[in-house]
LOZAKE-888167 format. One line per field, with one value per residue (C-alpha): residue in three letters; chain; residue number from 0; x, y, z. Coordinates in pm, whole numbers, plus 50000, padded with zeros to 5 digits. Example, Ala and Ser with C-alpha at 12.3 -4.5 7.8 and 13.67 -1.06 7.14 Angstrom:
2
residu	(ALA;SER)
chaine	(A;A)
num	(0;1)
X	(51230;51367)
Y	(49550;49894)
Z	(50780;50714)
***
This chain:
166
residu	(MET;LEU;GLY;ALA;ALA;THR;THR;ALA;ILE;LEU;TYR;VAL;SER;SER;ARG;SER;GLY;ASN;ALA;ALA;ASP;GLY;LEU;LEU;SER;SER;PRO;PRO;ASP;TRP;VAL;HIS;SER;LEU;PRO;ALA;VAL;ASN;ALA;THR;LEU;ASN;GLY;ILE;SER;THR;VAL;PHE;LEU;VAL;THR;GLY;TYR;LEU;MET;ILE;ARG;ARG;ARG;ARG;ILE;GLY;ALA;HIS;ARG;ALA;CYS;MET;LEU;THR;ALA;LEU;GLY;CYS;SER;THR;LEU;PHE;LEU;THR;SER;TYR;LEU;ILE;TYR;HIS;TYR;TYR;ALA;GLY;SER;THR;PRO;PHE;PRO;GLY;THR;GLY;LEU;ILE;ARG;ALA;LEU;TYR;PHE;PHE;ILE;LEU;ILE;THR;HIS;VAL;ALA;LEU;ALA;VAL;LEU;VAL;PRO;PRO;LEU;ALA;ILE;VAL;THR;VAL;TRP;ARG;ALA;TRP;LYS;GLU;ARG;PHE;LYS;ASP;HIS;ALA;ARG;LEU;ALA;ARG;TRP;THR;LEU;PRO;ILE;TRP;LEU;TYR;VAL;SER;VAL;THR;GLY;VAL;ILE;VAL;TYR;LEU;MET;LEU;TYR;GLN;LEU;TYR)
chaine	(A;A;A;A;A;A;A;A;A;A;A;A;A;A;A;A;A;A;A;A;A;A;A;A;A;A;A;A;A;A;A;A;A;A;A;A;A;A;A;A;A;A;A;A;A;A;A;A;A;A;A;A;A;A;A;A;A;A;A;A;A;A;A;A;A;A;A;A;A;A;A;A;A;A;A;A;A;A;A;A;A;A;A;A;A;A;A;A;A;A;A;A;A;A;A;A;A;A;A;A;A;A;A;A;A;A;A;A;A;A;A;A;A;A;A;A;A;A;A;A;A;A;A;A;A;A;A;A;A;A;A;A;A;A;A;A;A;A;A;A;A;A;A;A;A;A;A;A;A;A;A;A;A;A;A;A;A;A;A;A;A;A;A;A;A;A)
num	(0;1;2;3;4;5;6;7;8;9;10;11;12;13;14;15;16;17;18;19;20;21;22;23;24;25;26;27;28;29;30;31;32;33;34;35;36;37;38;39;40;41;42;43;44;45;46;47;48;49;50;51;52;53;54;55;56;57;58;59;60;61;62;63;64;65;66;67;68;69;70;71;72;73;74;75;76;77;78;79;80;81;82;83;84;85;86;87;88;89;90;91;92;93;94;95;96;97;98;99;100;101;102;103;104;105;106;107;108;109;110;111;112;113;114;115;116;117;118;119;120;121;122;123;124;125;126;127;128;129;130;131;132;133;134;135;136;137;138;139;140;141;142;143;144;145;146;147;148;149;150;151;152;153;154;155;156;157;158;159;160;161;162;163;164;165)
X	(50000;50278;50453;50151;50106;50473;50455;50148;50313;50629;50425;50202;50490;50676;50384;50404;50159;50142;50445;50293;50002;50067;49749;49711;49512;49257;49242;49198;48834;48876;48978;48619;48510;48761;48545;48283;48560;48698;48360;48309;48648;48563;48230;48394;48654;48373;48204;48529;48619;48282;48291;48648;48544;48251;48479;48730;48445;48343;48707;48724;49083;49143;48831;48923;49270;49131;48874;49119;49383;49117;49010;49375;49408;49093;49216;49553;49379;49162;49463;49636;49322;49259;49610;49584;49244;49358;49676;49478;49160;49254;48981;48608;48435;48122;47828;47587;47502;47381;47356;47433;47761;47859;47768;47969;48279;48245;48233;48514;48747;48700;48734;49064;49207;49140;49233;49590;49604;49471;49779;50022;49764;49665;50026;50133;49819;49879;50251;50176;49947;50205;50466;50213;50207;49834;49784;49954;49763;49427;49512;49591;49307;49062;49169;49242;48907;48673;48895;48928;48554;48473;48707;48565;48202;48255;48448;48131;47924;48160;48137;47756;47734;47989;47907;47553;47340;47467)
Y	(50000;50243;50169;50285;50591;50683;50640;50864;51131;51127;51140;51429;51622;51603;51764;52131;52356;52628;52567;52765;52531;52227;52286;52340;52647;52426;52054;51811;51719;51357;51473;51570;51206;51088;51153;50910;50662;50697;50637;50333;50192;50247;50071;49777;49756;49742;49454;49256;49328;49202;48902;48824;48833;48600;48363;48332;48274;47981;47859;47924;48046;48071;48281;48495;48558;48649;48887;49062;49103;49240;49487;49587;49636;49850;50058;50105;50221;50450;50609;50666;50819;51028;51175;51253;51419;51639;51733;51863;51988;52077;52055;52108;52311;52162;52395;52264;52465;52405;52059;51880;52075;51962;51603;51622;51748;51487;51213;51371;51422;51069;50932;51113;51036;50664;50659;50742;50414;50187;50156;50051;49829;49661;49609;49457;49241;49105;49060;48848;48624;48604;48491;48238;48406;48345;48410;48748;48809;48736;48946;49252;49186;49231;49598;49642;49520;49751;50054;49975;49915;50243;50432;50265;50326;50683;50754;50679;50887;51186;51159;51147;51442;51653;51578;51441;51573;51931)
Z	(50000;50084;49755;49554;49775;49741;49364;49350;49563;49352;49032;49133;49289;48958;48771;48681;48855;49113;49331;49616;49681;49463;49261;48891;48793;48617;48700;48410;48348;48463;48812;48891;48865;49128;49438;49302;49215;49567;49728;49505;49603;49971;49923;49747;50024;50280;50099;50078;50442;50566;50332;50438;50802;50734;50543;50828;51074;50851;50835;50460;50474;50099;50047;50349;50208;49865;50011;50242;49972;49738;50008;50051;49675;49661;49953;49782;49464;49677;49847;49515;49362;49674;49665;49295;49340;49627;49446;49149;49314;49671;49929;49890;50164;50318;50243;50509;50818;51170;51318;50989;50967;51317;51228;50905;51083;51358;51096;50893;51190;51324;50970;50909;51253;51210;50839;50935;51125;50850;50624;50900;51071;50744;50635;50968;50985;50633;50704;51011;50807;50527;50781;50919;51259;51277;51650;51619;51296;51461;51768;51553;51308;51597;51598;51228;51095;51289;51228;50857;50828;51005;50773;50460;50558;50677;50356;50161;50405;50372;49993;50003;50240;50054;49688;49674;49959;49985)
***
């Protein structure tokens, strides 16, 4: 996951644009579709995370592995797309007011705070399984899964609130 993120950062930092803020004066047209792509990738990750959990509960280890690696791949694609979008487009202010604004920022802040934890948790969790340290893998997965799920689900909610509902 970090390899793809590093590649994306190096790529976008090599692009010409406004050196002061890292943004181009006019983003390419395709950039505006990335928030929907990002939400879709988060939704797909959620489905594979839940399915992977159900598979391991049923002792279907091969299916569990496939689901979790697919979720990791979707999350890696998401992170790459997210970095590219924010490089080109910057941030989008939330237009809602009142209680919905407070709710949006609560969801956004908890989402971002926990999202920082997902890459290292996911990488270490997968590494432990790869090395067949299954007890350590399971112990860490008990923390990784709910955090990763929260981040994936709230990513879709943030998208809906920011781009579809307001």
